[in-house]
Residue, then its C-alpha position, 0 to 999 in steps of 0.5 A: m500500500d502507498t504510505r506517502p503523503g496524500r497529495v493527489l493532483p486535482r482531478h480537473l487538471l487531468e482533463l485539460p488538453q494541454i496537461i493530457r498532451a504533456l503527460a503523454k510526452r512525460d513532460f512534467t513542467p506544465v504539470f508541476a506548474a499547474a499543480k502549484a497554481a492549483g494550491l500544491s506547494y513544491n514541498a508537498i509535490a516533492a514529498a508525495c513523489e519522493m523527490k527533492t524540492e529543488r528538483v521539483s522547482l527546476i522541473a516546474r520552471g522547465s530547467a530540468t526534465v524527467t527521464s528515469i522510468d522510476t521517477v515517472e512511476r513515483i510521480a504517477d503514484g505520488l500524484h495519483i496520475p493514471g498510468g495510461m496517461v504517462g504510458l505505464a500500465a494501470r497503477c495498483w491504486e487505480k481500482q481502489a480509487a475507481s470504487h471510491p470516487p471523490s466528491s466535491t466539497g464546499d471547501d473545494l469549490m471555495k478554493r476553486r473560486q479563490l483560485l480563479r479570482g486570483a488568476l483573473a486579477a492579473g488579467l487574461t493571462s495564459t493561466s487565467l485563460m486555462h482556468i476559464a477554458e476549464a470551467r467551460q469544458g466542465g459545463d460542456r461535459a455536464l451538458t453532454t447527454t449519455d448517448t451523444v458523446d462526440i468522439a469523431h475527432i478521436e476516431s479521425a486521429a485513430e484512422q490517421h495513426s493506423y497508417g503507421y509511422r510514415g516518417r514519424s518517430p515512434v516516440d512522437l506517435l506513442a505520445n499522440l496515441v496515449a493522449d488520445f487514449s486518455e481522452i477516451t478514458p473519462l468517456l468510458r466512465r460515463p453512464q451511456r447507452a449500450s451502443g455508445r459504450v460498444g463504440l467507445a470500447h472498440l475505439a479504446g481497443m484500437v488505440a490501446g492496440m496501436a500504442a502497444v505495437v509502438l511499445h513493441d517496436l521500441g523494445n519495451r516488452r512489459e509495457a507492450h504486454a500491458w497495453f495489449r491486455t488493455a486492448a484485448r479487454a476493450a475489444e472483448e467488451s466491444g464484441d468485435r472478434t476480429l479486433h480481438a484476434w488482431v490484438l492477440a496476433r500482434e501481441a504474439m509478435v512480442p514473444l516471437n521477436f524477443g526469444a519466446p517463440r512457443t509462447a508466441a505460437d500459443l498466442a497466435e493460435q488463440a488469435r486464429q481461434i477467435a478470428g474463426r473461419g472468415t477470410t479477414a486480415a486478422a485471421t491472415l495475420a494470426t496464421a502468418v505469425a503462427a507460421r513464424a513462431y513455429a519456424s523459430s521454435g523448430q516445428r517445421d511441419k507446423a510452420l509449413a502448414a501455417l504458411t500454406e494456409a496464410d498464403r491461401l487466406a492472403d490470396h482470397l482477402p477482399g479489397g477492404e481487408r488489404a488496406d496498407s494499415w496496421f489493421g489491414h493485411c496488404d501484400q507488403k506485410h505478407q511478404v515481410h512475414l513470409s521472409h522471416a518465416l522462411t529465413s528461420l526455416g533455412e529456406t533461403a532461396r524462397a526467403r530471398q524472393h519474398q525479401a526482394q518483393a517486400l523491399t520493392l513494396s516498402a516505402p522509403t520512409s518505412s525505415l524499421t521494416r526495411a531494416l528488418i528485411r535486410l537483417d533477414a537477408a543477412m541471415c540468409d547470407h550466413r545460412d548459405g555459408n557467406t557469413i562475412d557477407g552477412c555480417q557486413a550486410a547487417t552492419l550496413a543495415l544498422a548503420e543506415l537505420p535512423a537513430r530513432f529506430r535503433t531499438d531493442l527490436t532491431r538489435k535483437r534481430a541482429l543479435d540472432l545473427y551474431r550469436d550464430v556466427p562460429t567462434r572461429f570468425r569472431a576475431l575477423p575485422e568484419v565480425e568485430q565491426f558488426r559486434a561494435v554496432l550492436t553495442p548499446 
């Protein structure tokens, strides 16, 4: 149980768009500044978050930043900021807080009135305008009926996010996704008609699932799994089995890419079962991921059978299921999955054909995907007996990868190759250079 002083960030601050955006980026400067303006002293914030008062003051003034995940967790727990707002799993106190919602008291209202008067005394400054906007937004929320929740802007943003990075850094996209998810959360707490609840749950599942995908790409396995679990719960509540299957299939790629292929196969098979017999992008993805998992775990017959079925599904996908998005299964994505599965099986000739097609179909801005394909090709060089060529190709692929995409995901794929290099080659300059680019 948390025994720190009970300094909870005023709930109304967590609904302000500028605070939501700041928390999504883990930028605590506006958060601490707003908390101070709302009546929390730097000493109180420091005590709650187990930080030095001087550091809290520096952060509030923008002279220092928070980079440690431990500090982010202490701030979230100390000020009772929901984990999802800062890219963390739900905190242990959130369920208890949800079952005992705070009520507004006369003292709270008096403090808010005094705060507004004090802010307006200086004129229409950014601080006073923030409080004015907050009051209006509170009225808008109160006037919103239970069946007319406006989520069109979040739906539009989710559709844009679903097309992937498109040159954006994973961190920037993650910040936007977490901010969007934080906007959905208070809407889910409202009483509403069943149809409205289903729509919100579906949207929450999509956004949480995409956030999990980015966390996977960044190499944060723990948070990726946590967000996938949230996405799965939301998808299940929405009743959309296709979305639920997609979430599980994407989650299977976490253990697949980080050394637990049998766990990945189990998750992929769950996804296939939920997807059912329909010819959907989710079913095709689940089958392709299962093939990769079986190939990586040495289950050749199962891998080949799954590859055959994945090809059959991909060939018969309707046009709407072939979208070049995270929720679709276009030919480029299919070629990427086949490349990895066949590389793992040692079917290098077939793998190279799919690698060539995947690179042709991948946009120049798809830096992460192109790097993974090139690393598959490097592994094929090694499997064909050209180990030095493979190490040189892998070194070049990593060297040309933009820094923002040099994550644990690409490093793990490259490490698979390095660890397979025979000891007698390790002292060669080409292999040593490869090892050097792998060093964090």
